[in-house]
C-alpha positions as CSV (number, residue, x, y, z in Angstrom):
1,M,27.1,-48.5,64.5
2,K,30.3,-46.9,65.8
3,T,28.2,-44.4,67.8
4,I,26.3,-47.2,69.5
5,L,29.5,-49.2,70.2
6,S,31.1,-46.0,71.6
7,F,28.2,-45.2,73.9
8,V,28.0,-48.8,75.3
9,T,31.8,-48.8,75.9
10,I,31.7,-45.4,77.6
11,L,28.7,-46.4,79.7
12,F,30.6,-49.6,80.8
13,I,33.7,-47.5,81.7
14,A,31.4,-45.2,83.8
15,L,29.7,-48.0,85.7
16,T,33.1,-49.7,86.6
17,V,35.3,-46.7,87.3
18,N,34.7,-47.2,91.1
19,A,34.8,-50.8,92.3
20,Q,34.2,-50.0,96.0
21,E,30.7,-50.5,97.5
22,I,29.4,-49.8,100.9
23,Q,26.4,-51.6,102.5
24,F,24.8,-50.2,105.7
25,D,23.1,-52.5,108.2
26,E,20.5,-49.7,108.5
27,E,20.3,-46.3,106.9
28,T,18.0,-44.7,109.5
29,I,18.2,-44.8,113.2
30,D,15.1,-44.1,115.1
31,Y,15.8,-42.9,118.6
32,G,12.1,-43.1,119.4
33,K,11.0,-41.1,122.5
34,I,13.9,-40.2,124.7
35,A,14.4,-38.2,127.9
36,P,16.1,-34.9,127.8
37,G,19.9,-35.2,128.5
38,S,19.8,-39.0,127.8
39,E,22.6,-40.8,125.8
40,G,22.5,-39.3,122.3
41,K,25.3,-41.6,120.8
42,R,24.3,-44.1,118.1
43,V,26.4,-46.1,115.5
44,F,25.8,-46.8,111.8
45,K,27.5,-50.2,111.0
46,F,28.5,-50.9,107.4
47,T,30.5,-53.4,105.4
48,N,32.9,-52.8,102.4
49,V,31.3,-55.1,99.9
50,G,33.6,-53.9,97.1
51,D,36.9,-55.3,95.9
52,E,39.1,-52.3,96.9
53,P,39.7,-50.4,100.1
54,L,36.9,-48.0,101.1
55,I,38.0,-44.5,102.1
56,I,35.5,-42.3,103.9
57,E,36.7,-38.8,103.1
58,S,34.2,-36.9,105.3
59,V,31.0,-37.2,107.2
60,Q,28.8,-34.1,107.5
61,S,25.6,-33.5,109.4
62,T,22.9,-30.9,108.5
63,C,23.4,-29.0,111.8
64,G,25.7,-28.6,114.8
65,C,23.3,-30.6,117.2
66,T,24.4,-33.8,115.3
67,V,28.1,-34.6,115.5
68,P,29.3,-37.6,113.3
69,K,32.7,-39.3,113.6
70,K,34.2,-41.1,110.6
71,P,36.6,-44.0,110.6
72,E,40.2,-42.8,110.2
73,K,41.6,-45.8,108.4
74,P,40.5,-47.3,105.1
75,I,38.0,-50.2,105.4
76,M,39.4,-53.2,103.5
77,P,37.2,-55.4,101.2
78,G,34.9,-57.6,103.4
79,E,35.7,-55.7,106.6
80,K,33.1,-53.8,108.7
81,G,33.3,-50.2,109.8
82,E,31.3,-47.9,112.0
83,I,30.2,-44.2,111.8
84,E,29.4,-42.8,115.3
85,V,26.7,-40.1,115.5
86,S,26.0,-38.0,118.7
87,Y,22.8,-36.0,118.9
88,D,22.4,-33.2,121.6
89,T,19.5,-34.6,123.5
90,K,19.2,-31.4,125.6
91,R,17.2,-30.0,122.7
92,K,13.5,-30.7,123.3
93,G,11.1,-31.8,120.6
94,G,11.2,-33.8,117.4
95,F,14.2,-34.1,115.2
96,S,15.1,-35.6,111.9
97,K,18.7,-35.0,110.7
98,A,20.7,-36.1,107.6
99,I,24.2,-37.3,107.7
100,T,26.1,-37.3,104.4
101,I,28.9,-39.5,103.8
102,I,31.5,-38.7,101.1
103,S,33.6,-41.7,100.1
104,N,35.2,-43.4,97.2
105,A,32.2,-45.9,97.0
106,K,30.4,-46.5,93.7
107,R,27.9,-44.1,92.6
108,S,25.0,-45.2,90.4
109,V,24.3,-43.6,87.1
110,E,20.7,-42.3,87.0
111,P,18.9,-43.2,83.7
112,K,17.3,-39.7,83.7
113,K,20.6,-38.0,83.6
114,L,21.9,-40.3,80.8
115,A,18.7,-39.4,78.8
116,E,19.4,-35.7,79.2
117,M,22.8,-36.1,77.5
118,N,21.8,-36.2,73.9
119,K,25.3,-36.4,72.4
120,V,27.6,-39.3,72.8
121,K,30.7,-37.1,72.3
122,K,29.6,-34.9,75.3
123,L,29.3,-37.9,77.5
124,A,32.6,-39.3,76.3
125,K,34.3,-36.0,77.1
126,K,32.8,-35.9,80.5
127,L,33.8,-39.4,81.4
128,A,37.3,-39.2,80.1
129,K,37.8,-36.0,82.3
130,K,36.5,-38.0,85.4
131,A,38.8,-41.0,84.6
132,S,41.8,-38.7,84.2
133,T,41.3,-36.9,87.4
134,S,40.9,-38.4,90.9
135,R,37.9,-40.5,91.3
136,E,34.7,-38.7,92.1
137,S,33.4,-39.2,95.5
138,G,30.2,-41.1,96.2
139,R,27.6,-39.7,98.5
140,T,25.5,-41.7,100.9
141,V,22.9,-40.1,103.1
142,L,21.9,-41.5,106.4
143,K,19.2,-40.3,108.7
144,I,18.5,-40.1,112.5
145,K,15.1,-39.2,113.9
146,G,13.3,-39.2,117.2
147,F,11.6,-37.1,119.9
148,V,13.0,-35.7,123.1
149,D,10.1,-35.7,125.5
150,N,10.0,-33.9,128.9
151,K,7.6,-36.5,130.3
152,I,10.2,-39.1,130.1
153,V,12.5,-39.4,133.1
154,P,16.0,-40.4,132.3
155,A,17.4,-43.6,133.6
156,K,19.5,-43.0,136.7
157,A,23.0,-44.0,136.8
158,K,24.0,-46.9,139.1
159,S,25.8,-45.6,142.1
160,M,29.2,-47.1,143.2
161,V,28.5,-46.2,146.8
162,S,26.2,-48.6,148.7
163,D,23.7,-47.5,151.2
164,E,24.3,-50.6,153.3
165,K,26.9,-50.5,156.2
């Protein structure tokens, strides 16, 4: 009985260690078919739906052709934030890139991992270590995809000079 009660207590602590949550408006941005050299900047919008400030520690892309920019200040509960992503549209062809966000947002505990831990003591020791050190970062993966097509002509910028005299 003590073992079961201990396990339930530890599981509850593990699930409530981080109270921050992040909710994205969309987790994939589809550029569609775009012209070479066209605007490659897009924005992922999100809301802190937790009850503590959300701190985005880092934002990483899978290659140098995608450059993400993270918010510098913590996002307070209920506030919205943005992560700007720029893709190098001079590269022709299809693309699909992952952007990994490391933050203090809540991570879910996978049932498969809990099943693998066959001893309550082992789990308790691991969770106690996590609680005593700084909070473990949550990871969120966003995606961008699209196709840079030579057949598409980029939209011309409007000229400030008029042809009329």
